[in-house]
C-alpha positions as CSV (number, residue, x, y, z in Angstrom):
1,M,157.1,140.4,-134.1
2,V,153.4,140.4,-133.3
3,E,153.1,144.2,-133.4
4,G,155.2,144.3,-136.6
5,G,152.9,141.8,-138.3
6,K,155.7,139.2,-138.8
7,L,154.1,136.6,-136.5
8,K,150.4,136.1,-137.0
9,D,149.5,132.5,-136.2
10,P,148.1,132.5,-132.6
11,I,149.5,129.1,-131.8
12,K,153.0,130.1,-132.9
13,I,152.7,133.4,-131.0
14,I,151.7,131.6,-127.8
15,R,154.5,129.0,-128.1
16,R,157.1,131.7,-128.9
17,A,156.0,133.8,-125.9
18,Q,156.1,130.8,-123.6
19,K,159.5,129.7,-124.8
20,K,160.9,133.2,-124.4
21,L,159.6,133.6,-120.8
22,T,160.9,130.1,-119.9
23,E,164.3,130.6,-121.5
24,S,164.9,134.0,-119.9
25,G,163.8,132.7,-116.4
26,C,161.2,135.4,-116.3
27,S,158.2,133.1,-116.1
28,K,157.9,133.4,-112.3
29,F,157.7,137.2,-112.7
30,Y,155.7,137.6,-115.9
31,D,152.9,136.0,-117.8
32,F,151.2,136.9,-121.0
33,R,147.8,136.9,-122.6
34,Y,147.0,136.8,-126.3
35,E,143.6,138.1,-127.2
36,E,142.2,139.6,-130.4
37,G,145.5,139.6,-132.2
38,K,147.3,141.5,-129.3
39,L,149.9,140.1,-127.0
40,K,149.8,141.6,-123.5
41,I,152.5,141.1,-120.9
42,I,151.3,140.7,-117.4
43,E,153.5,141.4,-114.4
44,K,153.1,139.1,-111.4
45,E,153.3,142.0,-108.9
46,E,153.4,139.8,-105.8
47,A,156.3,137.7,-107.0
48,I,158.2,140.8,-108.2
49,E,157.7,142.5,-104.9
50,Q,158.7,139.4,-102.9
51,A,161.9,139.1,-105.0
52,R,162.6,142.8,-104.5
53,M,162.2,142.4,-100.7
54,M,164.6,139.5,-100.7
55,C,167.2,141.1,-103.0
56,G,170.5,141.1,-101.2
57,Y,169.4,138.7,-98.5
58,Y,169.9,135.0,-98.2
59,I,168.3,132.2,-96.2
60,L,170.3,129.7,-94.2
61,Q,168.8,126.5,-93.2
62,T,170.5,124.2,-90.6
63,T,169.7,121.2,-88.4
64,A,171.7,122.7,-85.5
65,E,168.9,123.7,-83.1
66,N,171.2,125.0,-80.4
67,L,172.7,127.9,-82.5
68,E,171.6,131.5,-82.5
69,P,170.9,133.0,-86.0
70,I,174.1,135.1,-85.8
71,E,176.1,132.0,-84.9
72,V,174.7,130.1,-87.9
73,E,175.6,133.1,-90.2
74,T,179.1,133.3,-88.7
75,H,179.7,129.5,-89.2
76,Y,178.3,129.7,-92.8
77,K,180.6,132.7,-93.7
78,G,183.5,130.8,-92.2
79,L,183.0,128.0,-94.6
80,K,184.2,130.2,-97.5
81,F,187.6,130.4,-95.9
82,V,187.7,126.6,-95.5
83,E,186.6,126.0,-99.1
84,E,189.1,128.6,-100.3
85,A,191.9,126.9,-98.3
86,F,191.1,123.5,-99.8
87,R,191.0,125.0,-103.3
88,E,194.4,126.6,-102.7
89,L,195.7,123.4,-101.3
90,K,194.7,121.4,-104.3
91,D,196.3,124.0,-106.6
92,F,199.6,124.6,-104.7
93,V,200.2,121.2,-103.1
94,E,198.6,119.2,-105.9
95,I,196.6,117.0,-103.6
96,M,194.6,114.4,-105.6
97,P,190.9,113.7,-105.0
98,I,190.1,111.3,-102.2
99,F,189.3,107.8,-103.3
100,H,189.9,106.0,-100.0
101,W,187.3,103.6,-98.5
102,K,188.9,102.7,-95.2
103,D,188.4,105.1,-92.2
104,R,192.1,105.1,-91.4
105,R,193.1,106.1,-94.9
106,V,190.4,108.8,-95.1
107,K,191.5,110.2,-91.7
108,T,195.2,110.2,-92.8
109,H,194.3,111.9,-96.1
110,V,192.4,114.6,-94.3
111,F,195.2,115.0,-91.7
112,L,197.7,115.5,-94.6
113,C,195.5,118.1,-96.2
114,I,195.2,120.0,-92.9
115,L,198.9,119.7,-92.3
116,A,199.7,121.0,-95.8
117,Q,197.3,123.9,-95.4
118,T,198.8,124.8,-92.1
119,I,202.2,124.9,-93.7
120,V,200.9,127.0,-96.6
121,N,199.3,129.4,-94.2
122,K,202.5,129.7,-92.2
123,V,204.5,130.4,-95.3
124,R,202.0,133.0,-96.4
125,G,202.1,134.6,-93.0
126,V,205.9,134.9,-93.0
127,L,206.0,136.2,-96.6
128,K,203.3,138.8,-95.7
129,E,205.2,139.8,-92.5
130,K,208.4,140.3,-94.5
131,G,206.5,142.4,-97.0
132,W,207.3,140.1,-99.9
133,L,203.6,139.3,-100.9
134,D,202.5,142.0,-103.3
135,E,199.9,141.5,-106.1
136,E,201.1,144.6,-107.9
137,K,204.7,143.2,-108.1
138,E,203.1,139.8,-108.9
139,N,204.7,138.4,-105.8
140,L,202.1,135.8,-105.0
141,L,202.3,132.6,-103.0
142,S,202.2,130.6,-106.2
143,S,205.2,132.6,-107.6
144,F,207.1,131.9,-104.4
145,L,206.5,128.2,-104.7
146,D,207.4,128.3,-108.4
147,S,210.7,130.0,-107.7
148,L,211.7,127.3,-105.1
149,Y,210.5,124.4,-107.3
150,P,213.9,124.0,-109.1
151,I,215.7,123.4,-105.8
152,N,216.7,119.7,-105.6
153,V,217.8,118.2,-102.3
154,G,219.0,114.6,-102.0
155,I,221.6,112.2,-100.7
156,F,224.1,110.8,-103.1
157,E,225.3,107.4,-101.8
158,I,228.0,105.1,-103.3
159,E,229.1,102.1,-101.2
160,D,229.8,103.5,-97.7
161,V,230.0,107.2,-98.8
162,R,226.9,109.4,-98.2
163,L,226.9,112.9,-99.5
164,P,224.1,115.4,-99.3
165,I,223.5,117.1,-102.6
166,V,221.8,120.5,-103.3
167,N,221.8,122.2,-106.6
168,Q,223.3,125.7,-106.6
169,L,221.1,128.2,-104.9
170,T,220.5,131.4,-106.7
171,L,220.5,134.8,-105.0
172,E,216.7,134.8,-105.2
173,H,216.6,131.4,-103.5
174,K,218.9,132.6,-100.7
175,E,216.8,135.7,-100.2
176,L,213.6,133.8,-100.0
177,L,215.1,131.2,-97.7
178,S,216.4,133.9,-95.4
179,F,212.8,134.9,-94.6
180,F,212.5,131.6,-92.8
181,D,215.8,131.9,-91.0
182,M,217.3,129.4,-93.3
183,N,220.5,129.8,-95.1
184,E,222.6,127.8,-97.6
185,R,224.5,126.1,-94.8
186,I,221.3,124.1,-93.8
187,F,221.3,122.7,-97.3
188,S,225.0,121.8,-97.5
189,D,225.6,120.2,-94.1
């Protein structure tokens, strides 16, 4: 705009240049100078070189003094699996956020989360072992859970008569349950 003559007021030029550098996040790498009607962009070569050298690297900071750097990195990278597991757990098992204040309830909540995640991991392992999990066929853990969701199991009780009730299992249900050495008889006894 300066070169094209559309922007001539020095104060507006300086404000506009500063705003653009700040909004784009480039202010730590570039500066500018406006002299004699010309705007000159100045590269902060040291900052650019430092960023170039750090590109692709990350810095880990810890209070654990007894760990070697490789151990710190290994533990840090392992966190992504824990975080991913808790994300999946919230999605699949629909665990609500924790609002407990008593230690016993917090520990119980965490125990249930870990137990649920253990079950999810076991189910995933069996499905993978049986060759059922396949993204191309859209056979995902979520679709497995969705397909079993309609199964209702309960006990119908009137006076002294107790009768286990299961809705009719489809062929798909029977196939999926067979992966876990379960058959319809388990649901009907």
